[in-house]
C-alpha positions in Angstrom: 23.3 -18.3 -28.4 19.5 -18.5 -28.2 19.5 -19.0 -24.4 21.9 -16.0 -24.0 19.6 -13.8 -26.0 16.6 -15.0 -24.0 18.5 -14.2 -20.8 19.4 -10.8 -22.0 15.8 -10.0 -23.0 14.6 -11.2 -19.5 17.2 -9.1 -17.8 16.2 -6.0 -19.8 12.6 -6.5 -18.9 13.4 -6.8 -15.2 15.7 -3.7 -15.4 12.9 -1.6 -17.0 10.4 -2.8 -14.4 12.9 -1.9 -11.6 13.2 1.6 -13.0 9.4 2.0 -13.1 9.1 0.7 -9.5 11.7 3.2 -8.3 9.9 6.1 -10.0 6.6 5.0 -8.4 8.3 4.7 -4.9 9.8 8.2 -5.3 6.4 9.7 -6.2 4.7 7.9 -3.3 7.3 9.1 -0.8 7.1 12.7 -2.1 3.3 12.7 -1.9 3.5 11.5 1.8 6.3 14.0 2.9 5.5 17.1 0.9 2.1 18.7 1.3 0.9 20.5 -1.8 0.9 24.3 -1.4 -2.4 26.1 -1.7 -1.5 29.7 -2.6 -4.7 30.7 -4.2 -6.9 33.0 -2.2 -4.1 34.0 0.3 -3.3 37.6 1.1 0.2 39.2 0.7 1.0 38.9 4.4 -0.1 35.2 4.5 2.1 34.5 1.4 5.1 36.2 3.2 4.5 34.1 6.3 4.4 31.0 4.1 7.7 32.0 2.4 9.4 32.6 5.8 8.2 29.2 7.0 9.5 27.5 3.9 12.8 29.4 4.2 13.3 28.3 7.8 12.6 24.6 6.8 15.1 24.9 4.0 17.7 26.3 6.4 17.2 23.5 8.9 17.5 20.9 6.1 20.6 22.6 4.7 22.3 22.6 8.2 21.6 18.9 8.6 23.0 18.2 5.1 26.1 20.2 5.9 26.6 18.4 9.2 26.2 15.0 7.6 28.6 15.9 4.8 31.2 17.1 7.3 30.9 13.8 9.3 31.2 11.8 6.1 34.4 13.7 5.1 35.8 13.2 8.6 35.1 9.5 8.4 36.7 9.1 5.0 39.8 10.9 6.2 39.9 8.7 9.3 39.5 5.5 7.2 42.3 6.6 4.9 44.6 7.3 7.9 43.8 3.9 9.4 44.5 2.2 6.1 47.9 3.9 6.0 48.6 2.7 9.6 47.6 -0.8 8.7 50.0 -0.8 5.7 52.8 0.6 8.0 52.2 -2.1 10.5 52.2 -4.9 7.9 55.5 -3.6 6.5 54.4 -4.0 2.9 57.0 -1.7 1.4 58.7 -2.1 -1.9 62.2 -3.3 -1.2 64.9 -2.0 -3.5 66.7 -4.6 -5.6 70.0 -5.5 -4.0 73.2 -5.5 -6.1 76.0 -8.0 -5.9 79.2 -6.5 -4.6 82.4 -8.4 -5.0 84.5 -8.0 -1.8 87.6 -9.9 -1.0 87.9 -11.8 2.2 90.4 -9.3 3.6 88.1 -6.4 2.9 85.2 -8.3 4.5 87.1 -9.1 7.6 88.3 -5.5 7.8 84.7 -4.3 7.6 83.6 -6.7 10.3 86.5 -6.5 12.7 87.7 -3.0 12.0 91.3 -2.3 12.9 91.7 -5.6 14.8 92.2 -7.5 11.5 95.8 -7.6 10.6 96.4 -11.1 9.2 95.6 -11.6 5.6 93.7 -14.8 4.8 94.1 -16.9 1.7 90.9 -18.9 1.3 92.3 -21.0 -1.5 95.2 -22.3 0.6 93.0 -24.9 2.3 91.3 -26.2 -0.8 92.0 -29.8 -1.9 94.0 -30.0 -5.1 92.6 -32.3 -7.8 94.8 -33.5 -10.6 93.3 -33.8 -14.1 95.2 -36.9 -14.8 93.4 -38.9 -12.1 90.0 -38.1 -13.5 91.0 -39.0 -17.0 92.3 -42.4 -15.9 89.1 -43.3 -14.1 87.0 -43.1 -17.3 88.2 -45.4 -20.0 87.4 -44.0 -23.5 86.6 -46.6 -26.1 87.4 -45.5 -29.6 86.2 -47.7 -32.4 83.6 -48.4 -34.9 80.3 -47.3 -33.4 78.3 -49.7 -35.6 79.9 -52.7 -33.9 79.0 -51.3 -30.5 75.4 -50.7 -31.5 75.1 -54.2 -33.0 76.6 -55.7 -29.8 74.3 -53.9 -27.5 71.1 -54.5 -29.5 68.7 -57.2 -28.3 68.4 -58.8 -24.9 72.1 -59.9 -24.8 73.2 -56.3 -25.1 70.9 -55.2 -22.3 72.2 -58.0 -20.1 75.8 -57.0 -20.7 74.9 -53.4 -19.8 73.2 -54.6 -16.6 76.1 -56.8 -15.7 78.6 -54.0 -16.4 76.7 -51.6 -14.2 76.3 -54.2 -11.4 80.0 -55.3 -11.2 81.7 -52.0 -10.2 79.3 -51.4 -7.3 79.7 -54.9 -6.0 83.5 -54.6 -5.7 
């Protein structure tokens, strides 16, 4: 916390110094570029000539500012158009979510083949039939006292029996 407060104090000092430096730079630049006006002791015609001169300089600077502003606006519009073109070329569009549609096999074939499809297909006809009795016979179900089973399987003998039982069906 102490180090953070010291860092903040140092940053504030540097920021204040930067503001003072910028102000001094601005004053130095203006003193170089802008000559002070000496209007004391000038006649009316000389003051009018000075005003015309200043007015012409202001017009020139205003024209330059307008041209630069127009170029800047043109460039920003061109950048925006190029960004849109880049997005178009990438193909980054939001795709709509697709919905699941349940279509029968006949309707799908009609859609694909058109009027050529006349035979109806039964997809379930070629499926293999499985009898429930066969699956129940394969798994023997032991019904008994679960406590005897736990006691028989506990310890190393029980684990050996489980290992031998698991090994014997695959070996046959």
